[in-house]
C-alpha positions in Angstrom: 0.4 -15.1 -9.6 1.5 -17.1 -12.6 -1.5 -15.9 -14.6 -0.8 -12.3 -13.6 2.8 -12.6 -14.6 2.0 -14.1 -18.0 -0.8 -11.8 -18.7 1.2 -8.8 -17.6 4.1 -9.9 -19.8 1.7 -10.3 -22.8 0.2 -6.9 -22.2 3.6 -5.2 -21.9 4.9 -6.9 -25.0 1.7 -5.9 -27.0 1.9 -2.4 -25.6 5.5 -1.8 -26.6 5.6 -4.2 -29.6 4.8 -1.5 -32.2 8.1 0.3 -31.4 10.6 -2.5 -31.6 11.1 -6.2 -30.5 13.8 -5.2 -28.0 11.4 -2.7 -26.3 8.7 -5.3 -26.3 10.9 -7.8 -24.5 12.0 -5.2 -22.0 8.5 -4.1 -21.2 7.3 -7.7 -21.1 9.8 -8.3 -18.3 9.4 -5.0 -16.5 5.6 -4.7 -16.4 4.8 -7.9 -14.3 7.6 -6.7 -11.8 5.8 -3.3 -11.7 2.5 -5.0 -11.0 3.8 -7.2 -8.2 5.8 -4.4 -6.6 2.8 -2.0 -6.6 0.6 -4.7 -5.1 3.1 -5.5 -2.4 3.4 -1.8 -1.5 -0.4 -1.4 -1.3 -0.9 -4.5 0.8 1.6 -3.2 3.3 -0.2 0.2 3.6 -3.5 -1.5 3.9 -2.3 -3.7 6.8 -0.9 -0.7 8.6 -4.2 1.2 8.2 -6.2 -1.7 9.4 -4.0 -2.2 12.5 -4.2 1.5 13.3 -8.0 1.7 13.1 -8.6 -1.4 15.0 -6.2 -0.2 17.8 -7.2 3.4 18.0 -11.0 3.3 17.6 -11.7 1.4 20.9 -9.2 3.4 22.8 -10.4 6.9 21.6 -14.1 6.2 21.7 -14.6 3.9 24.7 -15.3 5.3 28.2 -12.1 6.1 30.0 -12.7 3.7 32.9 -13.0 0.5 30.8 -11.1 1.0 27.7 -8.6 -1.7 28.6 -9.9 -5.2 28.9 -8.8 -7.6 31.7 -9.3 -10.7 29.7 -7.6 -11.7 26.5 -9.7 -11.0 23.5 -9.1 -11.1 19.8 -8.8 -7.5 18.7 -11.8 -7.6 16.4 -14.0 -8.9 19.3 -12.7 -6.0 21.4 -13.4 -3.7 18.5 -17.0 -5.0 18.2 -17.6 -4.9 21.9 -16.6 -1.2 22.0 -19.5 -0.5 19.6 -21.9 -2.7 21.6 -21.2 -0.8 24.9 -22.1 2.6 23.4 -25.8 1.7 22.9 
């Protein structure tokens, strides 16, 4: 994270440095914040998408009589088992 912050600050300063030193400083501070904020937002969306697909795929495609497992399973094991039962 430190490297990304330093590299983003350097890139932002170089990008805006042609205009004025004040703008270069502003963009050097703003650009790493923008990078980390965007990354955090995308990670949240990816986690939600992963959870929805791992939950809904076995429920929607498994036979109706055994879509709910009686034993405790890790959700990825349950997801893999739902594919194995279809063969």
